C-alpha positions in Angstrom: 129.7 -116.9 -148.8 129.1 -119.6 -146.2 130.6 -120.5 -142.9 131.7 -124.1 -142.7 132.3 -125.7 -139.3 133.7 -129.3 -138.8 131.4 -132.0 -137.6 131.2 -132.5 -134.0 132.2 -135.8 -132.6 133.7 -137.5 -129.8 137.2 -135.9 -130.6 136.1 -132.4 -131.2 135.2 -130.0 -128.8 132.9 -127.2 -129.9 135.4 -124.8 -128.4 137.9 -126.2 -130.6 135.9 -126.0 -133.8 137.8 -123.8 -136.8 135.9 -121.4 -138.4 136.6 -121.3 -142.3 135.3 -119.7 -145.5 134.7 -121.1 -148.8 134.4 -119.1 -151.9 132.3 -120.5 -154.7 132.3 -119.4 -158.3 129.9 -120.4 -161.0 129.9 -120.1 -164.7 126.5 -120.5 -165.9 125.8 -121.5 -169.4 122.4 -123.5 -171.2 124.2 -126.7 -171.0 126.7 -126.7 -168.4 127.6 -125.2 -164.9 131.1 -124.7 -163.9 131.7 -124.5 -160.3 135.0 -123.8 -158.3 135.7 -123.6 -154.6 138.3 -121.5 -153.0 139.5 -121.4 -149.4 139.4 -118.0 -147.7 143.0 -118.5 -145.9 145.1 -119.8 -148.8 142.8 -118.7 -151.9 144.0 -121.8 -153.6 141.4 -123.9 -155.5 139.9 -127.0 -153.5 137.7 -128.0 -155.9 136.6 -127.4 -159.7 133.7 -129.5 -161.5 131.3 -129.3 -164.5 127.7 -130.6 -164.4 124.9 -130.8 -166.7 122.6 -127.8 -166.2 119.3 -129.7 -165.0 117.8 -129.8 -161.8 119.0 -133.7 -160.8 122.6 -132.5 -161.1 122.3 -129.2 -159.6 120.1 -130.9 -156.6 123.2 -133.2 -156.0 125.6 -130.6 -155.3 123.2 -128.7 -152.6 123.2 -132.0 -150.6 
């Protein structure tokens, strides 16, 4: 689990930033990796994607 914070800009104040958690599930295979993201408050799937199981694609997700 990783705490995500809203970016701070002129319109957001650090005191008003809402903290939320995102759960990440991974199904790893030799050729592909399936990734799903869920929010902690609604448990709804935010995003689901499949990537090739190689270093270039894995690094793109991490950025």
